[in-house]
SERO-4910 file (N, C-alpha, C, O; in steps of 0.05 Angstrom, whole numbers):
BEGIN
 pado doro    nc1    nc2    nc3   cac1   cac2   cac3    cc1    cc2    cc3    oc1    oc2    oc3
  Met    A  -3573    100   -338  -3573    108   -362  -3550    119   -365  -3552    143   -360
  Ala    A  -3521    110   -373  -3500    132   -389  -3498    124   -418  -3506    103   -428
  Leu    A  -3482    147   -433  -3470    142   -451  -3455    156   -467  -3464    179   -470
  Ala    A  -3433    151   -481  -3412    147   -489  -3411    160   -516  -3420    147   -535
  Phe    A  -3404    178   -519  -3411    180   -557  -3382    192   -563  -3375    213   -551
  Ser    A  -3367    181   -581  -3335    194   -593  -3331    200   -623  -3353    195   -634
  Thr    A  -3323    205   -632  -3315    207   -660  -3284    200   -666  -3268    189   -650
  Ala    A  -3279    205   -685  -3244    198   -694  -3256    223   -712  -3278    229   -721
  Asp    A  -3216    240   -716  -3224    254   -742  -3233    288   -734  -3249    299   -748
  Pro    A  -3224    297   -716  -3210    296   -699  -3232    290   -677  -3256    289   -683
  Glu    A  -3222    287   -653  -3239    264   -628  -3257    290   -630  -3251    313   -637
  Ile    A  -3284    278   -619  -3309    292   -605  -3318    281   -584  -3336    265   -591
  Thr    A  -3315    281   -556  -3332    269   -536  -3355    279   -530  -3356    303   -533
  Leu    A  -3377    269   -523  -3395    270   -514  -3406    265   -484  -3414    243   -477
  Glu    A  -3404    289   -467  -3407    284   -438  -3437    260   -428  -3462    261   -427
  Glu    A  -3412    236   -420  -3440    225   -402  -3461    245   -403  -3477    250   -421
  Glu    A  -3456    261   -372  -3477    271   -359  -3505    282   -379  -3529    284   -374
  Ser    A  -3486    288   -412  -3511    299   -428  -3527    280   -433  -3550    289   -430
  Ala    A  -3528    256   -440  -3541    236   -446  -3570    231   -447  -3572    234   -422
  Lys    A  -3590    228   -453  -3620    234   -440  -3636    207   -461  -3655    193   -454
  Lys    A  -3622    204   -487  -3639    182   -497  -3621    166   -523  -3603    181   -532
  Ile    A  -3623    144   -533  -3615    138   -555  -3633    118   -570  -3647    101   -559
  Ile    A  -3630    123   -593  -3651    121   -612  -3632     97   -639  -3619    111   -655
  Phe    A  -3630     73   -642  -3614     58   -660  -3641     38   -679  -3656     20   -673
  Lys    A  -3636     55   -708  -3652     39   -733  -3647     25   -759  -3627     35   -770
  Val    A  -3654     12   -769  -3650     -3   -792  -3671      3   -802  -3692      0   -789
  Glu    A  -3670     16   -831  -3688     23   -833  -3703      4   -859  -3680      0   -869
  Ile    A  -3714     -4   -870  -3726     -5   -888  -3753      1   -905  -3774      7   -893
  Pro    A  -3753      0   -931  -3771     14   -945  -3796      9   -937  -3798    -16   -936
  Pro    A  -3827     24   -927  -3844     10   -918  -3857     -4   -936  -3870    -24   -929
  Asp    A  -3856      8   -968  -3870     -8   -983  -3858    -35   -997  -3869    -48  -1014
  Ser    A  -3828    -40   -984  -3822    -76   -984  -3841    -96   -983  -3856    -95   -963
  Arg    A  -3846   -118  -1003  -3860   -138   -992  -3836   -166   -981  -3840   -188   -971
  Ala    A  -3809   -151   -989  -3786   -175   -987  -3770   -166   -977  -3775   -143   -969
  Arg    A  -3746   -175   -972  -3721   -163   -955  -3716   -158   -987  -3718   -169  -1009
  Thr    A  -3707   -126   -970  -3692    -98   -993  -3656   -108   -990  -3645   -124   -975
  Lys    A  -3644    -88  -1015  -3623    -79  -1007  -3623    -54   -998  -3604    -45   -986
  Asp    A  -3643    -41  -1001  -3644    -10  -1001  -3651    -13   -964  -3673    -18   -954
  Val    A  -3631     -9   -954  -3634     -8   -925  -3621     10   -914  -3604     11   -931
  Gly    A  -3613     29   -897  -3604     33   -882  -3602     31   -850  -3609     10   -839
  Val    A  -3594     52   -837  -3577     49   -807  -3577     75   -801  -3560     89   -813
  Thr    A  -3596     92   -779  -3598    113   -765  -3597    108   -739  -3611     92   -726
  Leu    A  -3570    132   -730  -3575    124   -688  -3577    160   -690  -3564    179   -699
  Thr    A  -3597    157   -680  -3604    185   -663  -3599    191   -633  -3612    176   -620
  Leu    A  -3579    212   -615  -3574    221   -597  -3588    237   -590  -3587    254   -608
  Val    A  -3608    248   -569  -3619    274   -549  -3605    273   -529  -3595    253   -520
  Gly    A  -3603    299   -517  -3588    305   -493  -3584    341   -493  -3584    360   -508
  Lys    A  -3581    334   -469  -3575    360   -450  -3542    375   -455  -3519    366   -450
  Ile    A  -3554    413   -471  -3530    423   -475  -3526    429   -442  -3539    437   -423
  Leu    A  -3504    420   -448  -3486    435   -416  -3467    455   -418  -3458    459   -440
  Ala    A  -3460    468   -400  -3458    504   -392  -3429    493   -404  -3420    471   -401
  Asp    A  -3413    523   -428  -3383    507   -435  -3357    519   -413  -3354    542   -407
  Thr    A  -3341    496   -404  -3332    502   -382  -3294    506   -400  -3274    499   -387
  Ala    A  -3292    516   -424  -3271    518   -420  -3247    532   -420  -3224    532   -429
  Ser    A  -3263    546   -403  -3249    572   -383  -3232    566   -370  -3208    571   -374
  Ala    A  -3246    548   -346  -3240    536   -325  -3220    508   -335  -3215    489   -320
  Gly    A  -3212    510   -359  -3182    488   -350  -3199    457   -371  -3190    436   -381
  Asn    A  -3224    468   -370  -3244    430   -377  -3243    435   -405  -3235    457   -413
  Ala    A  -3251    412   -424  -3259    411   -441  -3283    423   -449  -3302    422   -433
  Ala    A  -3286    437   -475  -3309    456   -482  -3337    449   -492  -3335    435   -512
  Asp    A  -3362    454   -485  -3381    430   -488  -3390    406   -516  -3403    418   -533
  Ser    A  -3386    391   -519  -3383    381   -538  -3403    384   -562  -3397    384   -586
  Thr    A  -3424    386   -554  -3441    398   -574  -3440    419   -600  -3449    417   -622
  Ala    A  -3425    440   -587  -3409    463   -619  -3401    448   -642  -3404    449   -666
  Lys    A  -3379    423   -616  -3363    409   -637  -3375    393   -668  -3369    392   -692
  Ile    A  -3400    379   -642  -3417    369   -662  -3434    392   -680  -3439    383   -703
  Met    A  -3444    415   -676  -3462    431   -695  -3440    438   -718  -3445    436   -742
  Ala    A  -3415    446   -707  -3398    442   -724  -3390    421   -756  -3383    419   -779
  Trp    A  -3396    409   -733  -3386    373   -764  -3409    382   -775  -3405    395   -795
  Ser    A  -3438    379   -768  -3474    391   -777  -3463    402   -807  -3472    393   -827
  Val    A  -3445    420   -807  -3453    436   -827  -3419    442   -850  -3408    461   -861
  Val    A  -3410    397   -846  -3384    414   -862  -3401    392   -891  -3407    368   -891
  Pro    A  -3403    413   -912  -3410    403   -945  -3396    372   -942  -3379    363   -927
  Ser    A  -3416    360   -965  -3417    340   -963  -3388    325   -978  -3377    306   -966
  Glu    A  -3382    330   -994  -3359    326  -1014  -3327    333   -994  -3304    332  -1002
  Lys    A  -3338    341   -970  -3307    336   -957  -3305    315   -935  -3321    314   -916
  Lys    A  -3286    300   -938  -3277    282   -924  -3291    284   -905  -3311    270   -904
  Glu    A  -3286    304   -883  -3290    306   -857  -3324    304   -848  -3332    299   -825
  Ala    A  -3339    308   -868  -3357    301   -870  -3375    274   -847  -3392    277   -829
  Tyr    A  -3361    248   -858  -3356    216   -846  -3339    222   -833  -3318    235   -839
  Arg    A  -3350    207   -799  -3328    197   -787  -3344    171   -777  -3366    161   -783
  Ser    A  -3323    164   -762  -3322    141   -743  -3337    149   -725  -3332    171   -716
  Val    A  -3361    130   -714  -3374    145   -687  -3374    112   -666  -3370     88   -673
  Lys    A  -3380    123   -641  -3385     97   -628  -3400    107   -601  -3395    126   -587
  Val    A  -3415     91   -601  -3431     99   -575  -3443     85   -567  -3461     73   -579
  Lys    A  -3430     79   -526  -3437     60   -510  -3468     65   -502  -3478     83   -516
  Val    A  -3482     55   -487  -3500     55   -472  -3490     35   -456  -3479     15   -466
  Lys    A  -3492     37   -433  -3477     19   -409  -3500     32   -382  -3511     54   -383
  Ser    A  -3503     11   -362  -3528      5   -342  -3501     -6   -325  -3481    -12   -338
  Gly    A  -3499     -9   -300  -3498    -21   -274  -3464    -33   -283  -3455    -55   -278
  Gly    A  -3452    -11   -295  -3420    -14   -300  -3420    -45   -328  -3402    -62   -331
  Ile    A  -3437    -44   -339  -3438    -61   -356  -3443    -49   -382  -3464    -36   -384
  Val    A  -3422    -50   -407  -3442    -41   -429  -3458    -57   -442  -3450    -77   -453
  Thr    A  -3491    -46   -441  -3508    -59   -459  -3509    -63   -482  -3515    -85   -492
  Arg    A  -3503    -39   -496  -3494    -39   -523  -3468    -21   -524  -3458     -5   -509
  Gln    A  -3458    -34   -557  -3441    -12   -565  -3448    -17   -593  -3454    -39   -602
  Tyr    A  -3446     12   -609  -3455     18   -634  -3430     32   -642  -3420     53   -633
  Glu    A  -3422     18   -659  -3400     40   -677  -3412     35   -705  -3418     15   -717
  Leu    A  -3412     62   -711  -3415     74   -752  -3382     82   -768  -3370    103   -773
  Pro    A  -3381     63   -770  -3340     68   -783  -3337    100   -802  -3318    116   -804
  Asn    A  -3371    100   -815  -3376    126   -834  -3393    133   -838  -3405    123   -858
  Ala    A  -3406    153   -823  -3425    167   -800  -3429    197   -814  -3408    211   -817
  Phe    A  -3447    203   -820  -3455    240   -830  -3474    242   -815  -3489    223   -809
  Ile    A  -3477    265   -806  -3500    282   -790  -3519    273   -813  -3509    263   -833
  Val    A  -3549    277   -811  -3568    272   -827  -3590    302   -813  -3607    314   -826
  Asp    A  -3585    304   -798  -3600    324   -774  -3591    334   -746  -3586    315   -731
  Tyr    A  -3588    358   -736  -3582    370   -719  -3603    394   -708  -3615    411   -720
  Ser    A  -3602    387   -682  -3614    419   -672  -3606    415   -652  -3591    397   -644
  Glu    A  -3625    449   -628  -3609    457   -611  -3639    463   -597  -3631    487   -600
  Asp    A  -3656    465   -588  -3679    480   -573  -3661    486   -538  -3642    475   -528
  Phe    A  -3674    504   -530  -3665    526   -513  -3699    529   -500  -3719    535   -514
  Asp    A  -3699    524   -475  -3735    528   -452  -3722    556   -444  -3700    558   -433
  Asn    A  -3739    576   -451  -3738    601   -441  -3741    597   -403  -3724    603   -386
  Ala    A  -3764    587   -402  -3768    580   -372  -3736    587   -354  -3726    607   -343
  Asp    A  -3724    548   -361  -3697    540   -350  -3678    552   -358  -3658    557   -346
  Gly    A  -3683    557   -378  -3648    562   -408  -3639    545   -404  -3619    548   -391
  Ile    A  -3646    512   -412  -3627    481   -411  -3640    479   -436  -3662    482   -446
  Gly    A  -3610    471   -446  -3614    472   -476  -3614    440   -479  -3605    428   -460
  Glu    A  -3625    420   -510  -3628    409   -509  -3620    398   -542  -3622    415   -560
  Phe    A  -3614    378   -547  -3604    373   -570  -3613    350   -583  -3620    331   -570
  Thr    A  -3614    349   -614  -3622    319   -623  -3600    313   -648  -3602    327   -668
  Leu    A  -3585    297   -647  -3564    294   -664  -3575    269   -681  -3582    251   -666
  Thr    A  -3578    261   -714  -3576    237   -727  -3562    241   -741  -3557    261   -756
  Leu    A  -3546    202   -733  -3544    204   -755  -3540    182   -778  -3558    166   -776
  Lys    A  -3524    176   -798  -3533    146   -823  -3514    143   -828  -3499    160   -838
  Gln    A  -3508    122   -824  -3483    106   -839  -3491    104   -874  -3512     98   -885
  Met    A  -3463    114   -884  -3461    111   -917  -3473     82   -928  -3456     65   -925
  Lys    A  -3490     74   -935  -3503     49   -946  -3485     41   -961  -3486     17   -961
  Asn    A  -3457     53   -982  -3442     25   -987  -3435     14   -961  -3424     -8   -964
  Lys    A  -3436     22   -939  -3412      5   -917  -3422      5   -895  -3414     13   -873
  Leu    A  -3447     -9   -903  -3467    -21   -883  -3458    -38   -869  -3462    -35   -844
  Ala    A  -3436    -70   -883  -3428    -88   -876  -3415    -79   -847  -3418    -93   -827
  Asp    A  -3404    -58   -847  -3379    -48   -825  -3391    -41   -803  -3378    -44   -782
  Val    A  -3417    -31   -802  -3435    -30   -782  -3428    -52   -752  -3431    -76   -753
  Lys    A  -3419    -35   -724  -3430    -61   -719  -3445    -60   -687  -3445    -36   -679
  Val    A  -3452    -71   -675  -3481    -71   -652  -3469   -101   -639  -3474   -124   -647
  Thr    A  -3452    -93   -617  -3446   -109   -587  -3454   -106   -559  -3477    -99   -556
  Gly    A  -3444   -108   -542  -3457   -108   -518  -3450   -124   -498  -3428   -134   -501
  Gly    A  -3460   -131   -478  -3455   -157   -445  -3426   -158   -438  -3418   -176   -424
  Phe    A  -3407   -134   -449  -3385   -130   -430  -3376   -110   -413  -3386    -89   -421
  Ser    A  -3361   -106   -392  -3361    -90   -370  -3352    -72   -379  -3357    -70   -403
  Glu    A  -3336    -53   -368  -3322    -34   -385  -3286    -32   -372  -3270    -17   -383
***
């Protein structure tokens, strides 16, 4: 599985080799007995923290940019971004998720002392009043 993650304003692109797992979830309150208007969309990305190669003329590890986005206060417009995630297999985009008004609910980093490999977990939500703008497509070549 390959995963491409990008945001706009300014752009953050997550390197495909860092991707490990994606979870897309439509959330409905568990106590609902019928379809409800209280629906949410959550996207969770889990991946490896890559070594920062900015000194070699390459882009810096984007997880540092994601971490900086995670601490932007909610009253600032920069807290909300357009996010596009592509899940690819064999040259085919099996799923493409687009959240045009996403914000970070949770961001964490975990480093293993034995091998020094870092892992991040990023959880995004779409603004509730913009749920109709979420797009899920797939089955096309890149």
